N, C-alpha and C positions, 0 to 999 in steps of 0.2 A: 592632626595629631595622630601618632602611630598606634596601633593595637598594642604593642609592647608598653608604651607609655600609659595607656589606659589601665592596662593590667598590673602595672608594677606596684608593689606594697607601698613604695614611698608616695606614689600619687593617691592610693587608695586610702590610706590610713593616716599618714603623717601629718605634718603641720602645714600641709599645702592648702588647707582651708583658711579663711579670714572672716572677720566680723564685718557685716553689713548691715545697714539701717534698712528697714521696710516700715511702711505705715502700720503694719500689723503688730510689731513688737518693739520694745525698746531695743532689744539686742537679739538678732536672729542670725545665728551661724549657719550659713548655708554653703556656698561653694566658691572657689577662688576664681572662678570664671562662668560664664552663661551656661545655663544647665544643658541647652542643646549641644554644647560642645563635648559634653561628656557622656552624652547619650549612646548606650549601645543597645543593640536589638533585644528588647525584652528582657532586661535586667529584673530580676525579682528581689524584693526587700521585705526585711521583717521591720516593723516599726515596733520600738520599745519606748514607752513613755515612762519616766521616771529611770532611765537606763544608767544614770551615773551614780545612783545610790548604792547601799551595800549588796543587797541580792541583785538589784539591776546591773551593777557593773561585772559581776561574776558571771551572771547570765550571757550578758553581751560577749563577753570573752568566749564562753563556750559555744555560743552561736557562731562566731567567726571561726573558731576551730572546726566547727561542722561544716564550715562552707557557706554560710548564709551571708548575704549582704544584709547590713543593718542600717536603719536610720533611727538616731536616738533624738527623743525630745524631752527636755529636762529644764526646768527653770532655776536650777541650782540653789534651791531654797535650802536643802539639806544635804548638798554634795559640792564637790569642787571641781573645776575645769581640769585640773592636774590628773584627774581619775582617767579622762578621756585619753590623754597622752599615753598613761599607763597601760590602758587597755591596748592601745594601738602598738606599743612596744612589744607586750607579750604576745598579741596575735601575729604581728610580722615575724618574732622570733620563731613562734611555733611553725609557721608555714615555710619560712627560710630553710629551716632545719629539713623540712621534707621536701625541698625544692619545688614548691607549689605557689601559685599566685595568691595573694592575700587578698580576701574578699573585700568589697568596699564597706567603709564606715563613714556615716556623716552624722553630724549634730546641727540640731537647731535649738537654740536657746529660748524655750517659750513654755508658757504655762498650758497645761492640756485643757484647761477650762476656758482659755482664750479662743473662742469660736472662730474668730476672724483670723487668727494667726494659724490655727489648725487646718482650717479650709485653704488658706494659702498654701501651707506646706504640701497637703494632700493633693492640691491640683497640680504640683509639680510632677506628680507621679501618675497621672491619669495617661493611659497609653493613647497614642494617636489614632484616631477612627481608623486609619489603614492598617493598623496592626491587629484590630479586633479579628478574631476568628469568625469567619462568616457574618461580618458586619453588615446589619441592616438598618434602616431608618427606625429609630425607637428602641434600639437593642440597649441592654444595661450598660453603663459606663463599666469599663474596665481599668483597673488599677495595677501597677507593678508591685504594690505592697500586698503581699500574700497571706500576711498574718499579722496580727497585733498583741503584744503582751504588756499588760497594764500594771505598772509598778507605783503609780503616781498617788497613792493614798497615804494619809497620814496614819500612825501606828502605834503612839504612844498610849496605854491604857490608861494611866494616871492622868496624862492631858484631856483625855477624852471626857474623864469624869469631872474635871474642872472647867472645860470649855467645849461641851458638847455640840454647839452649833457649828464650830469649825469643822468638826469631824463630818456632820451631817451635810454641810454645804460642799466641802471637797470631795469626800468619799462617796456620797449618794447622788447629790444634785449634779457633781461634776461629771461622774461616771454617765448619768442619763444622757446629758447634753452630748458628751463625746461619743456614745454609741450613736446617737442619732445622726451625727456628723458623719460617722464611718459608714452608716447605712446609705447616706447619700451617695458616698462614693463607692457603693457596692463593695465595701471591705467587710467580710462577714465571718472570718476566722478568728476568734477572739480568746486568748489565754488570760484569764482573771487571777489575780494574785489575792487569794483569800486566807482564811486563818482557822486554826483550830478552836479560836475563841467562839466560833458558831456553835459549838457543842454546848456551852454554858455549863450549868452544874451537871449536866449529864457525863461530864468528864470525870466526876467523882464517884461514878459507879463501880469501879474497881476492875473493869476489863477494858481491854483496848477497844478504841473508838472505832466503829464502822461508818462510812458514809451514810448508810441508812438510818443512823441514829439522829441525822438532821437533813430532813428532805424538804422538797418544796412542790412535790406531787405525792399522790399516794404510791407506796411501794411495798412490796412483799419480799422478804427475804429469809434465810435460814441462818439463826443466830448461832453464838457460838457453843450452845448447849444442844444443837439439833434441832429446836424447835421452830417452826414456821411462824414469823410475825409479820405484821403489817403496821406501817407507819403512815400517819397521815402527814400532809405538809404542814410545817410549823416549826416552831423552836421551843425550847425548853430551859428556862432559867439563865437567860443571857445576863452576863453580870456587870457589864459596862458598856457606854456608848461605841466604843470601838467595836466590840462584838457586834453589836446591833447594827453598825453602818456595814459591816460585811455580811451579816445575814440579809439585810435589806438589798443590798447589790446582788446577792446570789439569786433572791427572789425575783427581783426586777428581771435580771438575766434569763432565769428559768421561763418567766412570762414572755420575753422577747422572742426566745427560741421556740415557744409554741405558737406564737403569733405569726412568726416568719420563719419557716422551715429550712430557708437557705442559710440561716446562721449555724455555726458550728462554735459551741462554747464549752470551754473546759475550766472549770474553776479548781484551783490547785490550793487546797487547804493545808497551809504550812503549820509545822509543829514549831520547833525552836531552833532556828538557824543560828550555827556559830561557826567559829574557824575563819579561814582565809584562804586565798589562793596559795599554794605551795611555794609561789617564786618569793613572797613577802612584799610585793608590790601593790597588791590589793588587799584591803581589810575593811572592818567596821570602824569607820571614822566619821560620825556625825558632827554637824555644826554645832548643835546644842549639847545639853548635858544628857548622856545615855540613861536609858532606864532599864535595857535588857540586862540580864545577868551577867553575862561574858564581858561586855564592855565596862560595866561597874566594877567587876573584880579587876580588871586590868588597871582601872584608874587607881585602886588601892595598891596594886603591886608598884605602880610607877610613883607612889607618893602623893598624888594628886588629892587622893581621899584617905582619911586616917584609918577607916575600917570599912568592912563590909556589913551592912545591915541586913540580916537574915530576917525577913518578915514571915514570921509564923514558924514556931518550932513544935507545935501541938497538933500538927495534921495527923490523921490515920495513915500513916505511912512508916516504913521501916525504920528511920531516924527521926520522924517528927518534922521533916522540912519538906517543902513543896518538891513534887516529882514531876519532871518534864521529860519530853522525848526531843533529844538533841539530834540535830541533823547537820552535817558539814555542808557549808554554803556552797560548795561546788558541787555536791551531790544534788543539793536543791536545784540549782542552775541546770545541772545536766536533765533534772525532770522536766524542766520547760522546754528544752531541746526535744526531749522524748514525746512530749504533749504535741508540740507542734509537727513533728514527723508523723505520729500517729494520725493527725487530723487531716496532713495533706495527703497521705497514703490511704485514707479512707478506712483506716483500722478502727477507728472509733465512728458511732453513728452521727450524723448531723443532729442538732439539738443540743440541750444542755446536760452536762455530766460534771460530777464532781469526784475529785481524787484526794485522798489523803497523802501528803508528802511527808513521811517520817521514817524512823527507823524501826519502829515497834517495839523499841526498848526504852524504858524510863530510867533517868538518873536523878537522884535528890541534889538539893544544893550543896549539901555537904560534900557529896561524892565529887561533883565538879570542881569544888575548892580543892579537894585532896588531888585531883587528877593535876589541876594547875600548879598545885605546890610541888608535886613530884616532877613535872616537867622544868619548873623554873627554879627549883631548889630554893624557894622563897616562902617563908611563913606569912600567910594572909591573915592578919587580925579580923575577928568577928565581932559583931555585936546584936544580940538578940533583940528583935522588935515584934510587937504584935501583928497579927496577920493584916496584910494590907487589902484595902477595898478593891474589889473587882477581881481577885485571884481566886484561883480553884487550888485544892490540894493535890490533884494529879490530873495529868493530860497526856496520855499515850495514844499513839496511831495503831491501827490495824491497816497496814499498806498493801494488802493483798490485791486489791482492784488494780492499783498502778503497776504491779508487777506483772499481773496477767494482761491488761489491756494496753498498757504503755511500753511494756518491756523494760520497765525501770525499777530498780533498788537501790538502796545506799550501799557504798562501797567503804567508807571511811569510819574509823573509830572515834570515840570521844577522846582518847590519846593523841590521835593525829589532829583533832581539832586543837588541842591545846599546844601541840608542837608548832603548827602552822601560825597560831596567834603569838607565840614567842618569836619566830621568825620575822613576822610582820613588825613586831615591836623593836626588833634588833635592827631591821631596815630603817625605821623611823629614827632610832638613836643616831646611826651612821650619817642619814641625811641631815639631821640636826647640827651634827659635828661640822659636816661640810659646809653649811649653809653660812 
């Protein structure tokens, strides 16, 4: 096979892959031919688990745009195989426009908790001993996977309250076993999908949240009022099992990095991702019933639901509804690219470090509704309901650490989020007509 064939976008990304059966998984999507036939000298990959979900798919696209080869592991429990083709289409178009070769993208359909399957997948990316720099007997295994992004957690606050064991089993126990396998393959650069829910009721303090408001080791910092403060490792007022699972994972990862200084672990605390890729081909399209504000509002706009339930109109906020820091999902995806770039370049120290990914500006439920109404020219019917268990009144980020250390900040407005959502819905309508 020629080098031109190996580097061509159609070979790298499009439907040249096929389904094959392996003993480890029911359906494992690997390659259309023997792995050794497509081996190139030292190709590096980023492993993305849960890469076909809402945030994962947008992050995969931005990784490809940034020139990274990616390996996606997803069990399709809350995503669709067609998302893979859409990422492929958008990445190929992006690089074709710039007359650049499109990076490689591969998909393995597997559960990240399936240790046998994960070991089989990772074994395909172990570098031959002859390629190890300064290889000697007993030297650490070397992998072509240079970093991992973990999106495979369950994320519904309400479901976590009704079914906590499901969340602790997948989010916490699953991550422990996954990191153990990664360690065996000497893959120790890890970007963890965390959440602002780790701040618990501290979010109601009325000031933007700093990373130091929730730590896992003792830290000193200068607060917004100029006073020097010290925080002990721990949490305050976690309001639901989902948030507790994220805090537990952060604590475990912090301990892991202390025990093994070869790890570089960045925990990205998301605030409220919304919006869609500007193309309209990628968006938030879960298999189940959505619980996040934006997709719920969209269901009302499409007539699937009669009205939007506004949970809590008596919070101590300007209009009484809950305030959240909404961040465009593309900005959030770019935050992951910045985190990996900073880690690989040594701009962040080895060990465990947390980062807020938010805009620093809060918007209320009513403000979000008005923004969508303005963009769509559609009136959204509302129904006031009591406060929902597990919610806090306000949650807004102080994103300064990410700006300084990762060189990242948000670029897109709430209005842009709403316009991109409408573009996604328009695409879906056109596709349904053509189907």
